[in-house]
C-alpha positions, 0 to 999 in steps of 0.5 A, spaced: 790 289 318 794 282 319 792 276 323 787 277 329 784 273 334 778 271 338 776 270 345 776 263 344 783 263 342 786 268 347 787 263 353 792 259 348 796 265 346 802 267 350 800 273 355 803 277 360 799 281 365 800 288 365 795 291 370 789 288 373 787 295 376 781 297 379 774 294 379 772 299 374 778 299 369 780 294 364 784 288 365 790 290 361 795 284 358 800 284 353 798 278 348 802 275 342 798 274 336 798 268 332 802 272 327 807 274 332 805 281 333 804 283 340 797 287 342 795 290 348 789 287 350 784 291 354 778 286 357 772 288 361 769 281 361 771 279 369 768 286 371 761 287 374 755 287 369 754 295 370 761 296 368 761 292 362 755 295 360 758 302 360 765 299 358 762 297 351 761 304 349 768 306 352 771 301 348 767 303 341 769 310 343 777 309 343 777 304 337 773 310 333 779 315 336 784 310 334 781 310 327 781 317 326 789 317 328 791 311 323 797 313 319 800 318 324 807 316 326 807 315 333 800 312 334 798 305 334 798 302 327 792 297 328 786 296 333 780 291 333 774 289 337 775 282 340 768 282 343 763 286 346 768 286 352 775 287 350 779 290 344 786 289 342 791 295 340 797 293 336 803 294 341 808 300 340 815 298 343 818 303 347 819 306 354 814 310 358 817 317 360 816 315 367 821 310 367 826 313 362 834 315 363 833 323 363 840 323 358 835 320 352 830 326 353 834 330 348 831 337 345 830 333 338 825 328 341 821 334 345 821 338 339 818 331 335 813 330 341 810 337 340 810 335 332 806 329 334 801 333 339 800 337 333 798 332 328 793 329 333 790 335 333 790 336 326 786 329 325 781 332 330 782 329 336 785 331 343 788 326 348 787 330 354 792 326 359 798 328 355 801 331 362 802 324 364 809 321 364 806 314 363 802 316 356 808 318 352 813 313 350 820 314 347 821 308 342 827 304 340 829 310 334 828 315 340 822 318 337 816 319 341 809 315 341 803 316 345 798 311 348 792 310 352 786 314 348 781 312 353 780 319 355 780 322 348 775 326 345 774 328 337 774 336 336 770 337 330 763 339 334 766 343 339 766 351 339 773 354 337 774 356 344 773 350 347 777 346 342 783 351 343 783 350 350 783 343 350 789 343 345 793 347 349 792 342 355 795 337 351 801 342 349 802 343 356 804 336 356 809 337 351 812 343 355 812 340 362 817 335 359 821 340 356 821 343 363 823 337 367 828 334 362 831 340 358 829 346 362 835 350 359 833 349 352 826 350 353 826 357 351 822 363 354 816 362 349 815 355 351 815 357 359 810 363 358 805 358 354 806 353 360 805 358 365 799 360 361 796 354 360 797 351 367 792 357 370 787 353 366 789 346 368 784 345 374 778 346 369 779 339 365 782 334 369 781 327 366 783 320 370 781 315 365 775 310 365 770 312 370 775 317 373 779 312 376 787 313 375 791 306 375 798 307 376 802 303 370 807 298 371 814 298 367 813 296 360 
């Protein structure tokens, strides 16, 4: 881990507000740290006390998830707790798929997205919101990245049938991108899998912290 920063330093660091969100969601900013690295900061300090109380548990949970995934290419390389009400995640440069030029979405990229999803699962984690086009990045080297693990869960404790179902829902996020951007190259097997998983979709709907889904601004 390089140089981190404290709550006291935050007001003096260059920052850009990404989203203020609902009262139940974090204020999210892009902050440049003392060593020049950029961080996504999630901050609940201005929220009501009852939100802050639960948010502390959620921040701890997300940090533990990111720790499990450390070392996987396409996941933030570093994260730390600023204080009880906030955390910082090393910023991944890239563009969310919600804003992407479709010409950049090649079969090679989509295959790598499937591989990244499986790597997350091998680490014992399900993301649970990979169907969103705002949680998947295309990075400057045209490889995928995954962000926003606030809804993620570990799977080591789950019965096999439940773990498999949730991993399927994650995989449907990758197949959905094939369907949107490369339907001709998708292949029959992926189409069948997406159709099968879509039947299970309504069994598990995750909308972020406290069930509130916030539209993300362009990165």
